[in-house]
Kinemage of the C-alpha trace (Angstrom):
@kinemage 1
@onewidth
@group {chain A} dominant
@subgroup {mainchain}
@vectorlist {calphas} color= white
{ca met a 1} P 0.265 -0.111 0.111
{ca tyr a 2} L 1.495 3.570 -0.450
{ca val a 3} L -0.183 7.217 -1.221
{ca ala a 4} L 0.531 7.778 -4.762
{ca his a 5} L -0.950 11.779 -4.820
{ca leu a 6} L -1.364 13.886 -1.889
{ca ala a 7} L -4.131 17.224 -2.116
{ca leu a 8} L -4.626 19.101 1.174
{ca his a 9} L -6.698 22.442 1.301
{ca asp a 10} L -6.587 24.869 4.014
{ca phe a 11} L -4.884 21.896 5.988
{ca arg a 12} L -2.582 23.429 8.808
{ca ser a 13} L -0.151 25.586 6.967
{ca trp a 14} L -1.009 24.694 3.450
{ca pro a 15} L -4.297 26.876 1.511
{ca val a 16} L -3.448 24.465 -1.393
{ca leu a 17} L -1.013 21.522 -1.374
{ca asp a 18} L -0.826 18.755 -4.799
{ca val a 19} L 2.034 16.416 -4.733
{ca glu a 20} L 3.045 13.170 -6.579
{ca leu a 21} L 4.017 10.302 -5.073
{ca gly a 22} L 5.080 7.087 -5.396
{ca pro a 23} L 6.463 3.663 -3.585
{ca gly a 24} L 9.861 3.511 -1.780
{ca val a 25} L 11.275 6.142 -0.058
{ca thr a 26} L 10.082 9.451 -0.267
{ca ala a 27} L 11.976 12.684 1.643
{ca phe a 28} L 10.782 16.196 2.635
{ca val a 29} L 13.939 18.097 3.175
{ca gly a 30} L 13.399 22.101 4.618
{ca arg a 31} L 14.121 24.409 7.500
{ca asn a 32} L 11.536 24.433 10.715
{ca gly a 33} L 8.254 25.805 9.774
{ca gln a 34} L 7.892 25.736 6.467
{ca gly a 35} L 5.230 22.983 6.681
{ca lys a 36} L 6.713 19.648 5.641
{ca thr a 37} L 6.001 18.539 8.443
{ca asn a 38} L 2.098 18.718 8.244
{ca ile a 39} L 2.320 17.188 5.247
{ca val a 40} L 3.053 13.045 6.576
{ca glu a 41} L 0.463 14.856 9.305
{ca ala a 42} L -1.777 14.851 6.771
{ca val a 43} L -0.995 10.771 5.896
{ca asp a 44} L -1.560 9.618 9.036
{ca tyr a 45} L -4.599 11.647 9.953
{ca leu a 46} L -6.044 10.047 7.015
{ca ser a 47} L -4.908 6.720 8.706
{ca arg a 48} L -6.746 7.428 12.459
{ca leu a 49} L -8.389 10.539 11.699
{ca ser a 50} L -6.705 12.220 14.583
{ca ser a 51} L -2.580 13.773 14.511
{ca his a 52} L 0.413 12.669 16.166
{ca arg a 53} L 1.094 15.785 17.643
{ca val a 54} L -2.057 17.418 18.740
{ca ala a 55} L -5.543 16.013 21.024
{ca ala a 56} L -7.826 18.309 19.172
{ca asp a 57} L -8.480 19.210 15.492
{ca ala a 58} L -9.290 22.673 15.486
{ca pro a 59} L -5.195 23.562 14.937
{ca leu a 60} L -5.180 21.476 11.466
{ca val a 61} L -7.526 23.903 9.725
{ca arg a 62} L -5.650 26.787 8.381
{ca glu a 63} L -5.989 30.276 10.247
{ca gly a 64} L -8.915 32.001 9.020
{ca ala a 65} L -10.317 28.956 7.342
{ca asp a 66} L -13.423 26.656 8.708
{ca arg a 67} L -12.347 23.485 7.158
{ca ala a 68} L -9.714 21.697 6.303
{ca val a 69} L -9.696 18.677 3.466
{ca val a 70} L -7.266 15.890 3.191
{ca arg a 71} L -7.290 13.872 -0.036
{ca ala a 72} L -5.101 10.885 -1.297
{ca ala a 73} L -5.309 8.271 -3.851
{ca val a 74} L -3.724 5.313 -2.283
{ca val a 75} L -2.770 2.168 -4.245
{ca arg a 76} L -3.189 -0.998 -2.859
{ca asp a 77} L -2.498 -4.549 -5.150
{ca glu a 78} L -2.691 -2.482 -8.354
{ca arg a 79} L -6.268 -1.047 -7.430
{ca arg a 80} L -6.305 2.945 -6.817
{ca ala a 81} L -9.043 4.572 -4.525
{ca val a 82} L -9.440 8.039 -3.724
{ca leu a 83} L -9.791 8.744 -0.208
{ca glu a 84} L -10.993 11.955 1.438
{ca val a 85} L -11.785 13.409 4.791
{ca glu a 86} L -13.231 16.853 5.366
{ca ile a 87} L -12.291 18.263 8.822
{ca asn a 88} L -14.948 20.077 10.601
{ca pro a 89} L -14.037 21.371 14.077
{ca gly a 90} L -16.826 21.527 16.346
{ca arg a 91} L -18.910 19.671 13.966
{ca ser a 92} L -19.102 16.035 12.723
{ca asn a 93} L -15.910 15.455 10.276
{ca arg a 94} L -17.017 14.200 6.730
{ca ala a 95} L -15.233 11.849 4.997
{ca arg a 96} L -15.820 10.007 0.902
{ca val a 97} L -14.133 7.129 -0.467
{ca asn a 98} L -14.116 7.222 -4.836
{ca arg a 99} L -16.444 10.620 -3.618
{ca ser a 100} L -19.019 8.514 -2.162
{ca pro a 101} L -19.984 9.703 1.134
{ca leu a 102} L -19.639 7.695 4.281
{ca pro a 103} L -21.972 6.951 6.537
{ca arg a 104} L -19.778 8.123 9.532
{ca ala a 105} L -16.198 9.535 9.204
{ca arg a 106} L -14.616 6.716 11.598
{ca asp a 107} L -15.767 4.221 8.452
{ca leu a 108} L -12.424 5.529 7.019
{ca val a 109} L -10.191 4.422 10.155
{ca gly a 110} L -8.009 1.196 8.816
{ca leu a 111} L -8.208 2.044 4.967
{ca val a 112} L -4.758 3.261 5.449
{ca arg a 113} L -2.650 2.113 7.839
{ca thr a 114} L 0.666 4.250 9.088
{ca val a 115} L 3.467 4.319 11.644
{ca val a 116} L 5.192 7.280 12.761
{ca phe a 117} L 8.564 7.776 14.059
{ca ala a 118} L 8.732 11.652 15.539
{ca pro a 119} L 11.012 13.433 17.930
{ca asp a 120} L 8.422 13.360 21.036
{ca asp a 121} L 8.361 9.659 20.756
{ca leu a 122} L 10.600 9.605 23.960
{ca val a 123} L 7.119 10.477 25.714
{ca leu a 124} L 6.195 6.622 25.320
{ca val a 125} L 8.266 5.376 27.640
{ca lys a 126} L 9.703 8.615 30.194
{ca gly a 127} L 5.692 10.708 29.748
{ca asp a 128} L 2.767 9.847 31.689
{ca pro a 129} L 0.277 6.854 31.691
{ca thr a 130} L -1.887 9.113 28.957
{ca glu a 131} L 1.149 8.384 26.173
{ca arg a 132} L 1.415 5.107 26.443
{ca arg a 133} L -2.517 3.881 26.719
{ca arg a 134} L -2.814 6.447 23.232
{ca phe a 135} L 0.073 4.321 22.118
{ca ala a 136} L -2.193 0.992 22.235
{ca asp a 137} L -4.864 2.933 21.889
{ca asp a 138} L -3.969 3.640 18.378
{ca leu a 139} L -2.094 0.886 17.449
{ca leu a 140} L -5.234 -1.137 18.173
{ca val a 141} L -7.586 0.717 15.943
{ca leu a 142} L -5.410 0.139 13.437
{ca his a 143} L -5.028 -3.368 13.909
{ca gly a 144} L -8.752 -3.875 13.840
{ca ala a 145} L -11.362 -1.216 12.660
{ca arg a 146} L -14.053 -1.891 15.369
{ca tyr a 147} L -12.170 -0.897 18.079
{ca ser a 148} L -12.489 2.571 17.268
{ca gly a 149} L -16.402 2.647 17.375
{ca thr a 150} L -15.453 0.848 20.737
{ca arg a 151} L -13.170 3.148 22.226
{ca ser a 152} L -15.735 6.003 20.892
{ca asp a 153} L -18.509 4.634 22.906
{ca tyr a 154} L -16.021 4.263 25.815
{ca asp a 155} L -15.310 7.990 26.107
{ca arg a 156} L -18.937 8.812 25.525
{ca val a 157} L -19.977 7.037 28.442
{ca leu a 158} L -16.955 8.147 30.645
{ca arg a 159} L -18.284 11.717 30.284
{ca gln a 160} L -22.053 11.277 30.598
{ca arg a 161} L -21.097 9.275 33.959
{ca asn a 162} L -18.376 12.101 34.967
{ca ser a 163} L -21.143 14.457 34.690
{ca leu a 164} L -23.781 11.966 36.752
{ca leu a 165} L -21.107 12.004 39.497
{ca lys a 166} L -20.267 16.371 39.698
{ca ser a 167} L -23.809 16.608 39.593
{ca ala a 168} L -24.577 13.966 42.917
{ca arg a 169} L -21.066 15.388 44.474
{ca ser a 170} L -22.740 19.013 44.390
{ca ala a 171} L -26.099 17.963 45.566
{ca arg a 172} L -24.138 16.359 48.532
{ca phe a 173} L -21.965 19.173 49.537
{ca gly a 174} L -24.725 22.068 48.344
{ca gly a 175} L -26.673 21.065 50.870
{ca arg a 176} L -29.634 19.716 48.649
{ca arg a 177} L -29.456 16.367 49.550
{ca gly a 178} L -32.571 14.651 48.692
{ca pro a 179} L -34.518 13.540 45.184
{ca ala a 180} L -31.491 15.215 43.066
{ca glu a 181} L -29.221 13.233 44.543
{ca asp a 182} L -30.748 10.293 44.626
{ca ser a 183} L -32.318 10.404 41.352
{ca ala a 184} L -28.427 10.307 40.434
{ca leu a 185} L -27.477 7.441 42.194
{ca gln a 186} L -30.166 5.735 40.402
{ca thr a 187} L -28.900 6.485 36.912
{ca leu a 188} L -25.714 5.961 38.350
{ca gly a 189} L -26.236 2.288 37.957
{ca val a 190} L -27.028 2.178 34.439
{ca trp a 191} L -23.994 3.871 33.641
{ca asp a 192} L -21.806 1.697 35.824
{ca ala a 193} L -23.015 -1.377 33.848
{ca his a 194} L -22.251 0.802 30.163
{ca leu a 195} L -18.676 1.702 30.998
{ca ala a 196} L -17.882 -2.465 32.626
{ca arg a 197} L -19.067 -3.658 29.554
{ca leu a 198} L -17.055 -1.178 27.511
{ca gly a 199} L -13.964 -1.161 29.909
{ca gly a 200} L -13.537 -4.991 29.827
{ca glu a 201} L -13.467 -5.318 26.475
{ca ile a 202} L -11.330 -2.439 25.814
{ca met a 203} L -8.909 -4.204 29.064
{ca ala a 204} L -9.012 -7.675 26.654
{ca ala a 205} L -8.093 -5.781 23.814
{ca arg a 206} L -5.343 -4.321 25.214
{ca ile a 207} L -4.143 -7.424 27.655
{ca arg a 208} L -4.131 -9.443 23.482
{ca leu a 209} L -2.404 -6.721 21.892
{ca val a 210} L 0.766 -6.754 24.747
{ca glu a 211} L 0.859 -10.600 24.101
{ca glu a 212} L 1.291 -9.552 20.660
{ca leu a 213} L 3.611 -6.799 20.962
{ca asn a 214} L 6.464 -8.948 23.061
{ca pro a 215} L 7.890 -10.791 21.073
{ca leu a 216} L 8.036 -8.545 17.992
{ca leu a 217} L 9.528 -5.597 20.702
{ca gly a 218} L 11.858 -7.612 22.036
{ca lys a 219} L 13.371 -8.690 18.669
{ca ala a 220} L 13.203 -4.887 17.291
{ca tyr a 221} L 15.446 -3.734 20.886
{ca glu a 222} L 17.546 -6.247 20.199
{ca ala a 223} L 17.971 -5.161 16.485
{ca val a 224} L 18.508 -1.308 17.524
{ca ala a 225} L 20.492 -1.359 21.048
{ca arg a 226} L 23.802 -2.145 20.760
{ca gly a 227} L 25.154 -5.874 22.893
{ca ala a 228} L 21.001 -6.231 23.577
{ca gly a 229} L 19.311 -9.222 23.958
{ca ser a 230} L 15.872 -10.605 22.484
{ca asp a 231} L 14.570 -10.884 26.464
{ca asp a 232} L 15.497 -7.276 27.314
{ca ala a 233} L 12.558 -5.639 26.316
{ca thr a 234} L 9.504 -6.336 28.065
{ca leu a 235} L 5.978 -4.721 28.041
{ca ala a 236} L 3.197 -5.285 31.084
{ca tyr a 237} L -0.124 -4.112 30.880
{ca arg a 238} L -1.377 -2.251 34.804
{ca pro a 239} L -4.957 -2.014 35.176
{ca ser a 240} L -5.959 0.307 37.224
{ca phe a 241} L -7.579 -1.778 39.712
{ca asp a 242} L -6.077 -5.817 40.809
{ca ala a 243} L -8.004 -7.846 38.196
{ca gly a 244} L -6.427 -10.652 39.173
{ca glu a 245} L -5.190 -13.173 36.240
{ca ala a 246} L -8.186 -12.045 34.269
{ca ala a 247} L -7.810 -11.776 30.504
{ca asp a 248} L -11.294 -11.995 29.071
{ca ala a 249} L -13.934 -8.810 28.157
{ca his a 250} L -16.658 -11.029 30.134
{ca thr a 251} L -14.462 -11.286 33.533
{ca leu a 252} L -12.326 -8.726 33.458
{ca thr a 253} L -16.576 -6.292 32.917
{ca glu a 254} L -17.470 -8.137 36.153
{ca ala a 255} L -14.565 -7.453 37.696
{ca leu a 256} L -14.926 -3.637 36.551
{ca leu a 257} L -18.366 -3.531 37.853
{ca ala a 258} L -17.342 -5.270 41.567
{ca glu a 259} L -14.573 -2.245 41.767
{ca leu a 260} L -17.203 0.114 40.682
{ca glu a 261} L -19.314 -0.453 43.006
{ca arg a 262} L -16.323 -0.918 46.029
{ca arg a 263} L -15.134 2.356 44.904
{ca arg a 264} L -18.718 4.487 44.750
{ca ala a 265} L -17.925 6.535 47.735
{ca asp a 266} L -14.405 7.443 46.402
{ca glu a 267} L -16.245 8.782 43.103
{ca leu a 268} L -19.055 10.625 44.715
{ca asp a 269} L -16.490 12.528 47.246
{ca arg a 270} L -14.456 13.607 44.119
{ca gly a 271} L -17.118 13.386 41.554
{ca val a 272} L -15.082 11.866 38.985
{ca ser a 273} L -14.444 8.184 37.720
{ca leu a 274} L -11.551 6.797 39.703
{ca val a 275} L -11.147 3.382 37.360
{ca gly a 276} L -11.593 2.132 34.630
{ca pro a 277} L -9.372 1.547 31.614
{ca his a 278} L -9.081 5.389 30.928
{ca arg a 279} L -6.694 5.270 34.009
{ca asp a 280} L -4.541 2.208 32.959
{ca asp a 281} L -1.051 2.539 32.014
{ca leu a 282} L 1.718 -0.289 30.301
{ca leu a 283} L 4.833 -1.068 32.187
{ca cys a 284} L 7.753 -1.076 29.850
{ca thr a 285} L 10.859 -2.548 31.628
{ca leu a 286} L 14.546 -3.475 30.743
{ca gly a 287} L 15.547 -6.260 32.720
{ca ser a 288} L 13.964 -6.528 35.584
{ca leu a 289} L 13.744 -2.693 35.692
{ca pro a 290} L 11.357 0.104 34.494
{ca val a 291} L 12.973 2.368 32.010
{ca arg a 292} L 11.006 5.273 33.909
{ca gly a 293} L 13.568 6.673 35.763
{ca tyr a 294} L 16.284 3.741 35.437
{ca ala a 295} L 16.879 3.808 31.782
{ca ser a 296} L 19.383 6.077 29.712
{ca his a 297} L 18.979 8.594 27.264
{ca gly a 298} L 19.974 6.268 25.049
{ca glu a 299} L 18.226 2.787 26.335
{ca ser a 300} L 15.190 5.099 26.345
{ca trp a 301} L 15.554 5.876 23.014
{ca ser a 302} L 16.194 2.902 21.512
{ca phe a 303} L 13.196 1.306 23.843
{ca ala a 304} L 11.048 3.706 21.420
{ca leu a 305} L 12.213 3.159 18.675
{ca ala a 306} L 11.232 -0.673 19.250
{ca met a 307} L 8.193 -0.043 20.366
{ca arg a 308} L 7.546 1.656 17.062
{ca leu a 309} L 9.297 -0.874 15.054
{ca ala a 310} L 7.281 -3.977 16.695
{ca ser a 311} L 4.282 -1.885 16.167
{ca tyr a 312} L 5.045 -2.111 11.995
{ca glu a 313} L 6.050 -5.497 12.301
{ca leu a 314} L 2.481 -6.215 14.045
{ca leu a 315} L 0.594 -4.377 11.375
{ca arg a 316} L 2.361 -5.808 8.496
{ca ala a 317} L 1.581 -9.499 9.905
{ca pro a 318} L -0.924 -11.887 8.112
{ca gly a 319} L -4.366 -11.317 9.679
{ca ala a 320} L -3.559 -7.831 10.934
{ca ala a 321} L -5.858 -6.140 8.373
{ca pro a 322} L -8.836 -7.714 6.169
{ca gly a 323} L -7.445 -8.648 2.559
{ca pro a 324} L -4.329 -9.511 1.150
{ca val a 325} L -0.842 -8.588 4.205
{ca asp a 326} L 0.144 -5.292 2.285
{ca asp a 327} L 3.342 -2.421 4.818
{ca pro a 328} L 1.705 0.080 6.947
{ca ile a 329} L 2.725 3.240 5.411
{ca leu a 330} L 6.167 4.808 7.786
{ca val a 331} L 6.692 8.097 8.357
{ca leu a 332} L 9.953 8.997 9.786
{ca asp a 333} L 9.238 12.890 11.363
{ca asp a 334} L 12.232 14.782 12.086
{ca val a 335} L 13.542 11.529 13.996
{ca phe a 336} L 17.168 11.112 13.163
{ca ala a 337} L 18.170 14.660 13.752
{ca glu a 338} L 17.401 13.206 17.259
{ca leu a 339} L 19.311 10.238 16.801
{ca asp a 340} L 23.459 9.049 16.942
{ca ala a 341} L 24.522 7.693 13.856
{ca gly a 342} L 25.005 4.705 14.694
{ca arg a 343} L 20.483 4.248 15.510
{ca arg a 344} L 20.490 6.619 12.339
{ca glu a 345} L 21.926 3.669 10.315
{ca gln a 346} L 20.628 0.849 12.193
{ca leu a 347} L 16.550 2.175 11.921
{ca ala a 348} L 17.093 3.551 7.960
{ca glu a 349} L 18.246 -0.539 7.400
{ca leu a 350} L 15.606 -1.577 9.516
{ca val a 351} L 12.596 0.753 7.469
{ca ala a 352} L 14.504 0.620 4.149
{ca gly a 353} L 12.233 -2.620 2.557
{ca ala a 354} L 8.954 -0.890 3.302
{ca glu a 355} L 6.288 -0.100 0.942
{ca gln a 356} L 6.321 3.605 1.080
{ca val a 357} L 8.385 5.746 3.634
{ca leu a 358} L 8.117 9.196 4.139
{ca val a 359} L 10.921 11.162 5.495
{ca thr a 360} L 11.094 14.312 6.809
{ca ala a 361} L 14.201 16.637 7.503
{ca ala a 362} L 15.598 19.653 7.991
{ca val a 363} L 18.723 19.279 6.256
{ca pro a 364} L 19.834 16.736 3.525
{ca asp a 365} L 22.588 15.197 5.783
{ca asp a 366} L 20.180 14.078 8.382
{ca val a 367} L 18.616 11.307 5.672
{ca pro a 368} L 20.639 8.333 5.981
{ca glu a 369} L 22.089 6.915 2.759
{ca gly a 370} L 20.075 3.753 2.889
{ca leu a 371} L 17.059 5.892 2.759
{ca arg a 372} L 18.199 7.783 -0.147
{ca gly a 373} L 15.320 7.891 -3.015
{ca ala a 374} L 12.924 10.870 -4.229
{ca arg a 375} L 13.299 14.335 -2.884
{ca phe a 376} L 11.212 17.552 -2.541
{ca thr a 377} L 12.957 20.912 -1.346
{ca val a 378} L 9.876 22.407 0.883
{ca ala a 379} L 10.354 26.124 1.396
{ca ala a 380} L 8.079 29.438 0.911
{ca gly a 381} L 4.968 27.805 0.585
{ca gln a 382} L 5.647 25.634 -2.207
{ca val a 383} L 7.174 21.576 -2.580
{ca thr a 384} L 9.697 21.243 -5.293
{ca arg a 385} L 10.569 18.076 -6.822
{ca asp a 386} L 14.299 17.886 -6.665
{ca asp a 387} L 15.934 16.186 -10.658
């Protein structure tokens, strides 16, 4: 799979952009602030309908515009399809395939699959649990598009439940105990059931993901870290409560529901949901020690790179997506400037065989020799192919 043509309208800094692409390596080279990262960000957005740089859609729309459009011609098994998403902050986004509207924008998710390496990947191992949850959930969306709906439904239920907890807390501490609080408590049981069911599905999916990732992570870490073994790097799933050895969705649902009942008083006191997959974490370990707080800067970088490489290998494995096996599109967004020469060449060697690799760099010398291919210069609002 590869993107053969990309068109942007009012996306980030680009009023209009049309660029022809092809399989193999394509590098976008230009000084910071010229818009090269915006180009590859658009490709990644088509994959997940979210950005690897910001949490909301509003920053993706060019200042002064009310919407943005990303359109790409994608080639898979010699068949060409045009995918399009219209980004409407504050309103529903719209998606089309070959100009035919999709019932929901999220139906576009997974038709293009990307794996992004970026300078802020270090937060995967050194940042807070939010970053690791996002890593797992984004990968699960691409691994099975159905997960996108489950996660969206969970987020909606969580917002409703938190709103209800806040209302009950306000009634309790505002001296309005009585019908208002009783009504909130009665309704809370319904939302508990919804949260537990969806939460159990999410937790079970994350547990399976970690099991599938671990052997791939070990091999990837061995490849990028000098002298490392394939058993050195591991991931472990850490729920926000003691779920025992439960791994199936039904058992996890029951365990989560019991924990919600046990923590009911605490949640009413604080007005927020205290347990569930929105508070879980992935534990990154080297040997017997957690990466965060113990690993060196180089070890942390190697672990983060290994997580991305393991994601790439997982997505290209048989059964990772409907239809024939194909490579995800690799996006290397200014990542080489953060790596020493050895890790640059190791990463380049590991990804050079991908069907399509999109690279951004500030200067040509940042692109390793092993990733020489088509090159575009990005400057002054123009993208020019170098001959």
